[in-house]
C-alpha positions in Angstrom: 0.0 0.0 0.0 2.9 2.4 0.8 4.2 2.2 -2.8 0.7 3.1 -4.2 0.3 5.9 -1.6 3.6 7.4 -2.8 2.6 7.1 -6.4 -0.8 8.8 -5.8 1.0 11.6 -3.9 3.5 12.1 -6.8 0.6 12.2 -9.4 -1.3 14.7 -7.2 1.9 17.0 -7.1 2.2 16.7 -10.9 -1.6 17.6 -11.4 -1.2 20.5 -9.0 1.7 22.0 -10.9 0.3 21.4 -14.3 -3.0 23.1 -13.2 -5.0 24.5 -16.1 -2.2 24.8 -18.6 -2.8 23.0 -21.9 0.8 22.6 -22.8 4.3 23.3 -21.3 4.5 26.5 -23.3 2.1 28.1 -20.9 4.3 27.4 -17.8 6.6 29.9 -16.1 10.2 29.0 -15.4 9.4 28.1 -11.9 6.5 25.9 -13.0 8.8 24.2 -15.6 11.3 23.4 -12.8 8.5 22.2 -10.5 7.0 20.0 -13.3 10.4 18.4 -14.1 10.8 17.5 -10.4 7.2 16.2 -10.2 7.7 14.0 -13.3 10.9 12.6 -12.0 9.2 11.8 -8.6 6.2 10.1 -10.4 8.5 8.1 -12.6 10.5 6.8 -9.7 7.4 5.9 -7.7 6.0 4.1 -10.8 9.3 2.3 -11.3 9.2 1.1 -7.6 5.8 -0.5 -8.3 7.0 -1.9 -11.6 10.0 -3.8 -10.2 7.8 -5.7 -7.7 5.3 -6.5 -10.4 8.2 -7.7 -12.8 9.6 -9.9 -10.1 6.3 -11.5 -9.5 5.8 -12.0 -13.3 9.3 -13.7 -13.4 8.3 -15.9 -10.4 5.1 -16.9 -12.2 7.1 -17.6 -15.4 9.9 -19.6 -13.8 11.2 -22.6 -15.8 9.9 -25.3 -13.5 6.3 -24.3 -14.4 6.9 -25.4 -18.0 4.1 -24.5 -20.4 2.0 -23.5 -17.4 4.3 -20.4 -16.7 2.7 -17.0 -17.1 5.0 -15.8 -19.9 4.5 -19.0 -22.1 0.8 -18.9 -21.6 0.9 -15.5 -23.1 3.0 -16.6 -26.0 6.4 -15.3 -24.8 9.6 -17.3 -24.3 10.4 -15.5 -21.0 9.2 -13.0 -18.5 11.6 -10.4 -20.0 10.2 -10.9 -23.4 6.6 -10.5 -22.1 7.5 -7.3 -20.2 9.5 -5.8 -23.1 6.7 -6.5 -25.6 3.8 -5.3 -23.4 5.5 -2.1 -22.1 7.6 -1.1 -25.1 11.0 -1.0 -23.3 14.0 -3.0 -24.6 14.7 -6.5 -23.6 17.8 -5.4 -21.8 15.8 -2.9 -19.8 13.1 -5.4 -19.0 15.8 -7.9 -17.8 17.2 -5.1 -15.6 13.8 -4.3 -14.0 13.4 -8.1 -13.2 16.8 -8.3 -11.6 16.2 -5.2 -9.4 12.8 -6.5 -8.5 14.1 -10.1 -7.6 17.0 -8.7 -5.5 14.9 -6.3 -3.5 11.6 -8.2 -3.2 10.4 -9.5 0.2 11.3 -13.2 0.6 9.9 -16.2 2.5 11.6 -19.2 4.1 10.7 -22.8 3.4 7.8 -22.7 5.9 6.4 -19.5 4.3 7.6 -17.2 7.1 8.4 -13.7 5.8 12.0 -12.7 5.4 13.4 -9.2 4.6 14.6 -8.4 1.1 18.2 -9.4 0.3 19.1 -5.8 -0.1 16.7 -3.8 2.2 18.4 -0.5 2.0 18.3 -0.4 -1.8 14.6 -1.4 -1.6 13.9 1.4 0.9 15.6 4.0 -1.3 13.6 2.7 -4.3 10.3 2.9 -2.4 10.8 6.5 -1.2 11.8 7.7 -4.8 15.4 8.6 -3.9 17.1 6.0 -6.1 16.3 5.2 -9.7 16.0 1.6 -11.0 19.1 2.2 -13.2 21.1 3.4 -10.3 19.9 0.5 -8.1 20.9 -1.9 -10.9 24.5 -0.6 -10.9 24.8 -1.0 -7.1 23.2 -4.4 -7.1 25.4 -5.7 -9.8 28.4 -4.8 -7.9 27.2 -6.3 -4.6 26.2 -9.5 -6.4 29.7 -9.8 -8.0 31.4 -9.4 -4.7 29.0 -11.3 -2.4 30.8 -14.6 -2.4 34.3 -13.2 -2.3 33.9 -10.7 0.6 30.9 -12.1 2.6 27.6 -10.8 3.6 28.7 -8.5 6.4 31.0 -6.4 4.2 28.4 -6.5 1.4 25.9 -5.1 3.9 28.3 -2.3 4.9 28.9 -1.5 1.2 25.2 -1.4 0.5 24.7 1.3 3.1 27.8 3.3 1.9 26.7 3.2 -1.8 23.0 3.9 -1.1 23.8 6.9 1.1 26.2 8.2 -1.5 24.0 7.5 -4.6 20.6 8.9 -3.5 19.5 11.9 -5.6 22.7 11.8 -7.8 22.7 11.7 -11.6 23.2 8.2 -13.0 26.7 9.0 -14.5 27.8 10.0 -11.0 26.4 6.8 -9.5 28.3 4.9 -12.2 31.6 6.6 -11.2 31.0 5.8 -7.5 30.3 2.2 -8.2 33.3 1.8 -10.4 35.6 3.2 -7.7 33.8 1.3 -4.9 34.7 -2.0 -6.6 38.4 -1.7 -5.9 37.7 -0.9 -2.2 35.1 -3.7 -1.8 37.1 -6.4 -3.4 40.7 -5.3 -3.8 41.9 -8.9 -4.1 39.9 -9.3 -7.3 41.5 -6.4 -9.1 44.4 -8.4 -10.6 42.0 -11.2 -12.1 39.8 -8.3 -13.4 42.8 -6.8 -15.1 43.6 -10.1 -16.7 40.0 -10.5 -17.9 39.8 -7.0 -19.3 43.1 -7.5 -21.2 41.8 -10.7 -22.6 38.7 -8.7 -24.1 40.9 -6.1 -25.8 40.2 -5.8 -29.6 40.6 -3.5 -32.5 38.7 -4.2 -35.7 39.2 -2.3 -39.0 36.8 -2.6 -41.9 35.7 -0.5 -44.9 32.1 0.4 -45.6 30.3 3.2 -47.4 33.5 4.7 -48.6 34.9 5.1 -45.1 37.3 3.1 -42.9 35.7 2.0 -39.6 37.7 1.4 -36.4 36.0 -0.3 -33.5 38.2 -0.8 -30.5 38.0 -1.9 -26.8 41.0 -1.3 -24.6 41.8 -2.2 -21.0 42.5 0.8 -18.8 46.3 0.3 -18.6 46.5 0.5 -22.4 43.9 3.1 -22.9 45.4 5.6 -20.5 48.0 7.1 -22.8 45.7 6.9 -25.7 42.9 8.8 -24.0 45.3 11.4 -22.5 46.9 12.1 -25.8 43.6 12.5 -27.8 42.0 14.6 -25.1 45.1 16.8 -25.0 45.0 17.3 -28.7 41.2 18.3 -28.5 41.9 20.6 -25.6 44.7 22.3 -27.5 42.5 22.7 -30.6 39.7 24.4 -28.7 42.2 26.7 -27.0 43.6 27.7 -30.4 40.2 28.7 -31.6 40.3 31.8 -29.4 43.1 33.2 -31.5 41.5 32.2 -34.8 38.9 34.1 -37.0 35.4 34.4 -35.8 33.1 31.4 -36.1 31.2 32.8 -39.1 34.5 33.2 -41.0 35.2 30.6 -43.8 38.6 29.9 -42.2 37.2 29.1 -38.8 37.7 25.6 -37.2 34.3 24.1 -37.1 35.3 20.5 -36.4 33.2 18.6 -33.8 34.8 16.8 -30.9 34.4 13.5 -32.7 36.1 14.9 -35.8 38.9 16.3 -33.6 39.4 12.9 -32.0 39.6 11.2 -35.4 42.2 13.8 -36.6 44.2 13.3 -33.5 44.5 9.5 -33.9 45.4 10.0 -37.6 48.0 12.6 -36.8 49.6 10.5 -34.1 49.9 7.5 -36.3 51.4 9.6 -39.1 54.0 10.9 -36.6 55.0 7.3 -35.7 55.4 6.5 -39.4 58.1 9.2 -39.8 56.3 12.6 -39.7 58.9 15.3 -39.4 56.9 17.3 -36.8 58.9 17.0 -33.6 56.2 18.6 -31.4 52.7 17.4 -31.1 50.0 19.8 -29.9 48.9 17.9 -26.7 48.3 20.8 -24.2 50.7 19.1 -21.7 48.8 15.8 -21.7 50.1 13.6 -18.9 49.0 10.3 -17.5 48.8 10.2 -13.7 48.5 6.9 -11.8 47.4 7.3 -8.2 48.2 4.7 -5.4 48.6 4.7 -1.7 51.9 4.0 -0.2 50.6 1.0 1.8 49.1 -0.7 -1.3 52.3 -0.1 -3.3 54.5 -1.6 -0.6 52.2 -4.6 0.0 51.4 -5.2 -3.6 47.7 -5.5 -2.7 44.8 -3.1 -3.4 44.1 -1.0 -6.4 45.3 2.1 -8.2 43.5 4.8 -10.2 44.3 6.5 -13.5 43.2 10.0 -13.8 40.5 10.4 -16.4 39.5 6.8 -16.4 36.9 5.4 -14.1 38.0 1.7 -13.8 40.6 0.9 -11.2 43.7 -1.3 -11.9 45.7 -3.7 -9.9 49.0 -2.7 -8.2 50.9 -4.8 -10.6 49.4 -2.9 -13.5 50.3 0.4 -11.8 53.9 -0.7 -11.3 54.1 -1.6 -15.0 52.8 1.8 -16.0 55.2 3.6 -13.7 58.0 2.0 -15.5 56.9 3.4 -18.8 57.9 6.8 -20.1 55.5 9.8 -19.8 53.7 8.1 -16.8 53.8 9.9 -13.5 53.2 7.9 -10.4 51.4 9.8 -7.6 52.2 8.0 -4.3 49.8 9.0 -1.4 50.3 8.6 2.3 47.4 7.7 4.8 46.1 11.3 4.7 46.3 11.6 0.9 49.6 13.6 1.4 51.7 13.6 -1.7 54.9 11.7 -1.0 56.3 11.4 -4.6 55.3 12.8 -7.9 57.8 10.6 -9.8 61.2 11.7 -11.2 59.8 13.8 -14.1 60.9 17.4 -13.6 58.1 20.0 -13.7 57.8 23.7 -13.3 56.1 25.0 -10.2 52.9 25.9 -11.9 52.6 22.4 -13.4 53.3 20.9 -10.0 50.4 23.0 -8.6 48.2 21.8 -11.4 49.1 18.1 -10.5 48.1 18.8 -7.0 44.8 20.3 -8.0 44.1 17.3 -10.2 44.8 15.1 -7.1 42.3 17.1 -5.0 39.6 17.8 -7.7 40.0 14.9 -10.0 39.1 17.1 -13.0 36.5 19.7 -13.2 35.5 20.1 -9.6 31.9 20.8 -10.5 30.9 18.5 -13.3 33.7 15.9 -13.3 35.1 16.4 -16.8 38.6 14.9 -17.1 41.7 17.0 -16.1 42.7 17.5 -19.8 39.5 19.5 -20.3 39.9 21.9 -17.4 41.9 25.0 -16.4 43.1 26.1 -13.0 41.2 29.2 -11.8 41.4 31.6 -8.9 38.5 31.4 -6.4 39.3 34.8 -5.2 40.2 36.7 -8.5 43.8 37.7 -8.9 43.1 41.3 -9.9 39.7 42.1 -8.3 40.2 40.3 -5.0 44.0 40.2 -4.8 43.7 36.5 -4.6 46.8 34.3 -4.1 48.1 31.7 -6.3 48.0 28.7 -4.0 46.1 25.5 -3.6 43.6 26.9 -1.1 42.6 29.5 -3.7 42.8 27.3 -6.8 40.2 25.2 -8.5 40.0 23.1 -11.7 37.0 24.0 -13.8 35.9 23.4 -17.4 35.0 26.4 -19.4 31.2 25.8 -19.1 31.3 25.5 -15.3 33.7 28.5 -14.9 31.1 30.7 -16.7 28.2 29.0 -14.8 29.8 29.9 -11.4 30.7 33.5 -12.2 27.5 34.3 -14.2 24.9 32.6 -12.0 26.0 33.5 -8.5 27.5 30.2 -7.2 30.0 30.5 -4.3 32.9 28.1 -3.6 34.3 27.0 -0.2 37.4 25.0 0.5 37.6 23.1 3.8 40.9 21.7 4.8 44.4 22.1 3.6 46.3 20.8 0.6 45.1 18.0 -1.6 43.1 16.4 1.3 40.8 19.5 1.3 37.2 19.3 0.2 35.6 21.5 -2.3 32.0 22.7 -1.6 29.7 24.6 -4.0 27.0 26.8 -2.6 24.1 27.3 -5.1 22.3 30.7 -5.5 19.0 31.0 -3.6 16.9 30.7 -6.9 18.5 27.2 -7.4 18.1 26.1 -3.7 16.3 28.4 -1.3 18.3 26.8 1.7 21.6 27.1 -0.2 22.7 23.6 0.9 26.4 23.0 0.1 27.1 20.4 -2.6 30.3 18.4 -2.4 32.6 18.6 -5.4 36.0 17.4 -6.5 37.2 13.9 -6.2 35.8 13.6 -2.7 32.3 13.2 -3.9 33.2 9.9 -5.6 35.5 8.5 -2.9 32.7 7.2 -0.7 34.6 4.1 0.3 37.5 6.1 1.7 
């Protein structure tokens, strides 16, 4: 009954906001935002009902029922096919709804006595509309993968940590949190995962429609320099546009990001084959591998590559640190930088590396470090702001303008790379102006 009550309340809010308007064009900005929030709330409440229904349909369609199963009686091979065909969603989405429903549905023992759901906290977050089905599926997939290896107690701790961190977050941020949490939850599984990912690497080349198609999959260790170089080229190309003719000029560079990435790969390959250009426009592209001192010395645990979400094993980190152009960032227990490697760097570049360590990229939206610039929080000229870590911040161009043009404020709590970045929204975004955690800390929930 609680699920239906929540759904009815969400529908009432939606009807109240929509009022007498015949279309969205008749709504004010405030009403549009309220409508968007009400639609999201109703969708989440409806999804909470749907996963229970889907789990029950799957139960009534289980294999041991044979031809008497619900799905087969309706002419479908499986419960997922039935749900996909009758609701219009994809087979993959229907399968995901069933998996979430089965993992969070109330259970019963052999005598029929009720038991709690396998993942009660995920279920509670779904029922109150604070977690979407897609986000729940990501969390549950990780917990299920690690359940046997780490035990139920640690899985229960991880469930609470992940649910607390994921509620009300965009799906992409939840995916990042889950990717990073896997290395914390099951560090012993990082080396086998590295081997499994390496075994799935591939690059296929074929011609079609007058074009040459490249379709590649790379494990993080091999992808890191490739990603850093291509992103560096794209960043340099966008920076160069500021000094070029206006966009309406016939000589302006109008290449899209996808075009720039294709051009970058072609240029790098030409360089390898003997191109005379000795300098490549990479905007200082660097690969940074982050690892704690304890993990490095013990050989256990995981490491991170800046700009890539998947964690790697300590063995992979050591192999990368032995390669040219790779900077190992070794951290102590309080995330204090102990060693940036032996590559010599100017002070300003060292400061940027420290900001990358603290912010992880754009401190606001999470874009990779290659797509950001270091900005003063207190302006250099207007506020006489100093050029140090406590007054520095990595931001992409869009977020930089968003903060300065729309009245956002920034607060730094702590010292050095262990500090936390907080964004205070303007009152018209949040009347209570509740601080929003930014930087790398928002994803390091397992720390």
